[in-house]
ZAMARGU-4260 file (C-alpha; in steps of 0.2 Angstrom, whole numbers, plus 5000, padded with zeros to 4 digits):
<rodrens>
0) 5352/4835/5316 | 5348/4847/5330 | 5367/4851/5331 | 5368/4857/5315 | 5351/4867/5316
5) 5359/4877/5330 | 5376/4881/5319 | 5363/4890/5306 | 5355/4906/5308 | 5341/4907/5320
10) 5323/4906/5314 | 5317/4922/5307 | 5310/4928/5323 | 5330/4932/5326 | 5334/4947/5320
15) 5355/4947/5314 | 5366/4960/5318 | 5385/4961/5322 | 5389/4970/5339 | 5406/4976/5341
20) 5415/4980/5359 | 5427/4997/5360 | 5438/4985/5368 | 5438/4971/5354 | 5450/4979/5338
25) 5445/4962/5327 | 5430/4951/5327 | 5423/4942/5341 | 5420/4926/5333 | 5423/4919/5317
30) 5410/4905/5312 | 5407/4903/5331 | 5424/4901/5336 | 5431/4910/5350 | 5448/4917/5347
35) 5461/4921/5363 | 5477/4929/5359 | 5485/4929/5376 | 5485/4913/5387 | 5475/4916/5404
40) 5474/4908/5422 | 5461/4895/5427 | 5453/4891/5440 | 5459/4878/5450 | 5459/4859/5441
45) 5452/4851/5455 | 5437/4861/5456 | 5434/4864/5439 | 5434/4846/5440 | 5420/4846/5453
50) 5408/4862/5446 | 5409/4850/5430 | 5405/4834/5436 | 5389/4846/5445 | 5384/4848/5426
55) 5393/4867/5427 | 5398/4874/5408 | 5413/4881/5414 | 5413/4899/5404 | 5431/4908/5401
60) 5444/4908/5414 | 5433/4908/5432 | 5414/4909/5424 | 5400/4898/5423 | 5384/4892/5416
65) 5373/4879/5424 | 5354/4876/5421 | 5342/4877/5432 | 5329/4865/5440 | 5316/4875/5435
70) 5320/4878/5418 | 5319/4860/5416 | 5304/4860/5423 | 5297/4874/5415 | 5303/4864/5395
75) 5296/4847/5402 | 5281/4850/5412 | 5277/4869/5410 | 5280/4869/5429 | 5287/4888/5432
80) 5300/4897/5446 | 5292/4906/5457 | 5302/4920/5449 | 5287/4916/5437 | 5273/4921/5448
85) 5283/4936/5459 | 5290/4944/5443 | 5283/4936/5428 | 5300/4928/5423 | 5296/4915/5411
90) 5307/4900/5415 | 5313/4893/5401 | 5320/4909/5394 | 5331/4910/5410 | 5350/4909/5410
95) 5358/4905/5426 | 5376/4913/5427 | 5390/4920/5437 | 5405/4928/5428 | 5415/4922/5446
100) 5409/4904/5451 | 5424/4899/5458 | 5430/4913/5472 | 5420/4923/5487 | 5426/4931/5502
105) 5413/4923/5512 | 5409/4904/5518 | 5393/4905/5521 | 5385/4887/5533 | 5370/4889/5522
110) 5378/4889/5505 | 5377/4873/5493 | 5388/4875/5481 | 5406/4868/5481 | 5419/4878/5493
115) 5428/4891/5483 | 5448/4893/5478 | 5457/4902/5494 | 5463/4919/5483 | 5452/4932/5475
120) 5463/4933/5461 | 5455/4934/5445 | 5459/4937/5425 | 5444/4949/5421 | 5436/4941/5403
125) 5430/4952/5391 | 5410/4958/5393 | 5405/4954/5375 | 5414/4937/5375 | 5407/4931/5392
130) 5391/4937/5386 | 5392/4925/5369 | 5402/4912/5380 | 5386/4910/5391 | 5374/4908/5378
135) 5382/4897/5366 | 5383/4887/5384 | 5364/4888/5390 | 5360/4882/5371 | 5373/4866/5373
140) 5365/4862/5392 | 5348/4864/5385 | 5352/4853/5368 | 5346/4836/5372 | 5327/4844/5375
145) 5327/4847/5358 | 5325/4830/5354 | 5311/4825/5367 | 5295/4822/5363 | 5289/4830/5379
150) 5296/4848/5376 | 5287/4858/5362 | 5299/4865/5351 | 5288/4883/5350 | 5296/4884/5369
155) 5313/4876/5364 | 5316/4886/5352 | 5312/4903/5363 | 5323/4896/5377 | 5338/4898/5364
160) 5339/4914/5367 | 5339/4920/5385 | 5327/4933/5389 | 5332/4935/5409 | 5350/4933/5416
165) 5352/4926/5434 | 5367/4930/5438 | 5368/4922/5454 | 5373/4904/5453 | 5392/4902/5463
170) 5404/4915/5469 | 5400/4934/5473 | 5399/4942/5454 | 5404/4958/5461 | 5420/4951/5462
175) 5420/4954/5442 | 5427/4970/5439 | 5418/4972/5422 | 5401/4967/5430 | 5392/4986/5424
180) 5399/4983/5405 | 5391/4963/5405 | 5377/4971/5411 | 5373/4984/5399 | 5376/4971/5386
185) 5363/4961/5393 | 5349/4973/5393 | 5354/4979/5376 | 5350/4963/5370 | 5332/4964/5378
190) 5337/4954/5391 | 5337/4956/5409 | 5348/4955/5424 | 5343/4949/5441 | 5360/4951/5452
195) 5362/4942/5468 | 5376/4948/5480 | 5382/4947/5496 | 5382/4965/5501 | 5400/4966/5506
200) 5408/4976/5493 | 5398/4991/5493 | 5407/5003/5483 | 5407/4990/5470 | 5387/4991/5471
205) 5389/5012/5471 | 5401/5013/5455 | 5391/5001/5445 | 5388/5012/5427 | 5374/5000/5425
210) 5363/4993/5437 | 5354/4977/5438 | 5334/4975/5432 | 5333/4967/5447 | 5348/4969/5461
215) 5344/4956/5476 | 5355/4957/5493 | 5356/4942/5503 | 5353/4948/5521 | 5353/4930/5528
220) 5357/4938/5547 | 5350/4950/5557 | 5366/4954/5569 | 5385/4956/5568 | 5384/4941/5578
225) 5373/4929/5568 | 5383/4936/5551 | 5400/4931/5558 | 5392/4912/5563 | 5384/4911/5549
230) 5390/4920/5535 | 5410/4918/5540 | 5418/4932/5532 | 5437/4926/5525 | 5447/4937/5525
235) 5441/4953/5533 | 5435/4956/5551 | 5424/4971/5547 | 5413/4963/5532 | 5397/4965/5544
240) 5400/4985/5543 | 5402/4984/5524 | 5386/4974/5523 | 5379/4990/5534 | 5385/5001/5522
245) 5377/4991/5507 | 5360/4993/5517 | 5359/5009/5520 | 5365/5012/5498 | 5352/5003/5494
250) 5336/5015/5494 | 5346/5027/5483 | 5351/5016/5471 | 5339/5018/5456 | 5333/4999/5451
255) 5322/4987/5458 | 5328/4980/5476 | 5327/4964/5484 | 5331/4960/5503 | 5332/4941/5502
260) 5332/4932/5521 | 5337/4915/5518 | 5329/4907/5535 | 5338/4893/5546 | 5327/4885/5558
265) 5336/4888/5576 | 5348/4900/5568 | 5340/4916/5562 | 5321/4916/5564 | 5315/4918/5581
270) 5306/4933/5587 | 5319/4946/5592 | 5327/4939/5574 | 5313/4945/5566 | 5311/4963/5575
275) 5331/4965/5569 | 5329/4959/5550 | 5313/4973/5550 | 5326/4986/5556 | 5339/4979/5542
280) 5324/4981/5530 | 5317/4999/5535 | 5331/5004/5529 | 5336/4996/5514 | 5318/5001/5509
285) 5317/4988/5496 | 5303/4985/5483 | 5304/4967/5488 | 5306/4956/5501 | 5309/4937/5498
290) 5308/4924/5514 | 5314/4909/5508 | 5319/4893/5518 | 5335/4883/5518 | 5339/4869/5511
295) 5348/4854/5516 | 5358/4848/5501 | 5375/4848/5494 | 5392/4856/5503 | 5379/4865/5516
300) 5375/4846/5524 | 5395/4849/5533 | 5390/4864/5541 | 5371/4859/5545 | 5358/4848/5551
305) 5341/4843/5543 | 5331/4850/5557 | 5340/4866/5552 | 5327/4867/5536 | 5309/4875/5540
310) 5293/4872/5532 | 5283/4881/5523 | 5273/4886/5537 | 5287/4891/5549 | 5293/4901/5531
315) 5275/4909/5530 | 5272/4914/5551 | 5288/4922/5548 | 5285/4932/5534 | 5266/4934/5545
320) 5276/4943/5559 | 5287/4952/5548 | 5278/4960/5537 | 5265/4973/5547 | 5285/4978/5556
325) 5290/4984/5538 | 5273/4992/5532 | 5271/4978/5519 | 5263/4962/5517 | 5265/4945/5511
330) 5256/4945/5494 | 5263/4929/5487 | 5271/4914/5491 | 5275/4895/5481 | 5276/4881/5494
335) 5287/4868/5482 | 5300/4882/5484 | 5295/4888/5502 | 5297/4905/5499 | 5286/4919/5503
340) 5285/4938/5494 | 5284/4954/5506 | 5279/4969/5498 | 5266/4983/5495 | 5264/4980/5477
345) 5267/4965/5462 | 5275/4972/5447 | 5281/4962/5433 | 5299/4964/5429 | 5303/4975/5415
350) 5309/4970/5399 | 5321/4978/5388 | 5320/4982/5371 | 5334/4976/5361 | 5346/4985/5351
355) 5360/4974/5347 | 5356/4953/5341 | 5365/4939/5341 | 5375/4933/5328 | 5367/4920/5317
360) 5383/4910/5317 | 5386/4911/5339 | 5380/4894/5337 | 5383/4881/5352 | 5395/4877/5363
365) 5405/4861/5359 | 5404/4848/5371 | 5416/4848/5385 | 5430/4834/5388 | 5427/4836/5407
370) 5445/4834/5419 | 5444/4819/5430 | 5440/4820/5448 | 5455/4822/5464 | 5454/4810/5475
375) 5459/4818/5490
</rodrens>
């Protein structure tokens, strides 16, 4: 019954329009079915099977959507992600996705996601198709909550039309060459974009026609030695130099900037590291700094140990030492997420006014027949 409801026009709160895209000479959807005329190259089947087992919904050839823990918590228990406290983001209306979940130019030790493909060859999906497929995937992933008595019906219906797109799932999203177009379409549909990048592709950021509503740069190493040890560039020995170019580019970008420090005990948290982090932060001059603790989960357990996971008190100690060195203060914190916000003033993220609206027959993605896992 619920799936049939979603295939019909959404409630009267949703204004109906059929957006067009200059690269499309025909309608993108026909009764909710994706139209694709040319075969595309896909991701490695073994990696795809692993991602599907971890409840990723693969979108197109290289993209993916996965329901965030806090989206579920918001629906079930009215608990919000720290982004709600820091930036006013409503967790149940946040969609976590990436246009490239299978490829990255770094192999960070702290990354808990699966390893990526060994190439950077990808086929770029049309940005409007990527957006629609992602929303349909989000609806599929949330479909089970529609029959849960613990989930308020109004809140569940709001979740069907995301208002925040966290482009921060797996892989490096700036490898997607049509990223600016994708974010522009998100904004025109009344959604914010929160782009997380490793900062090693400064020319991509510099050339973006449309910037994200909020740009996160992972500043996880205070110097080149730690960067090479922790972030482990796969092919480019000059990755740190490119990262520094991004740091110096940030003050010129007309958008909200966040420097995010992923902190690992015994790796990048001593007083000398804090001084070096402060130097990078002062060069970047971000609106906010997030000090967030590493979590000993997933693939990262092959590289780090439980002892590398800092406590929330460790995070606060780091933040209180860093804040005066960057002429900022600790504005807020979240103990469940072991993260602190450093800045000058909390300003909620602005939500753009919608110019375009999802088609009434956009519907929901069909169930996925998962690939079998390949045993090594």
